[in-house]
C-alpha positions, -999 to 999 in steps of 0.1 A, spaced: -240 -93 67 -223 -55 74 -230 -31 46 -205 4 45 -178 19 24 -150 43 29 -135 76 20 -97 84 13 -91 118 27 -63 144 12 -42 134 41 -39 98 31 -59 84 61 -97 70 52 -128 72 70 -148 36 71 -185 36 75 -201 3 84 -239 -4 90 -239 -37 110 -272 -57 128 -280 -44 164 -287 -75 186 -318 -73 205 -331 -44 183 -354 -60 160 -335 -60 129 -324 -25 134 -288 -16 123 -261 3 138 -238 27 117 -205 28 127 -179 57 116 -139 51 120 -108 71 113 -78 56 107 -47 53 88 -59 29 63 -90 4 61 -73 -23 76 -67 -3 109 -102 9 107 -114 -26 107 -91 -38 133 -101 -8 155 -140 -23 152 -128 -60 157 -108 -48 190 -140 -35 202 -160 -69 200 -173 -64 164 -154 -96 153 -171 -106 122 -166 -72 103 -155 -72 72 -159 -42 42 -168 -58 9 -169 -30 -18 -180 5 -12 -219 3 -18 -223 28 14 -194 53 14 -195 80 44 -212 112 35 -197 144 39 -217 150 73 -204 119 87 -171 128 76 -170 159 97 -186 141 127 -156 115 131 -132 138 125 -145 163 152 -146 134 177 -113 130 198 -115 90 196 -125 89 157 -148 66 165 -186 72 166 -217 53 161 -256 60 158 -290 38 148 -291 36 114 -324 47 93 -351 22 94 -356 21 54 -323 12 52 -316 33 16 -275 35 7 -280 72 2 -304 79 31 -281 82 58 -274 120 60 -302 132 81 -290 168 83 -283 173 46 -307 184 17 -307 149 1 -326 138 33 -358 142 14 -384 151 41 -389 149 74 -383 120 95 -362 102 75 -339 92 102 -358 108 130 -351 82 155 -310 83 145 -302 112 166 -266 123 171 -233 102 168 -222 88 199 -189 76 211 -184 42 214 -182 44 252 -217 50 248 -226 19 230 -206 -4 256 -228 15 287 -259 5 267 -251 -27 262 -239 -35 298 -271 -16 312 
């Protein structure tokens, strides 16, 4: 089941964040960020990439300000990275002061374009 949320930007567009299980990675999750005109279009973009059973139920894990900046500065408006292992709703921000301590998201790394996920799945 996907966990996630969304944020409406001042220009009327939205940023949707979803955490979904990664097949073949021992229960690890991936965090996807999508910038689109509305929530329905954001989910359609993910479904067109092969994530067919993705639904946004509620707003339990909205994108953090750092996540919003990451997706807005990417030309495709769609990025991903491995989600934190402990799965706390507020701990998805590895660079901000709310991260708590070192290593909270140590294996998360940088945001990656969706093409990197396709290459990783093919190889």
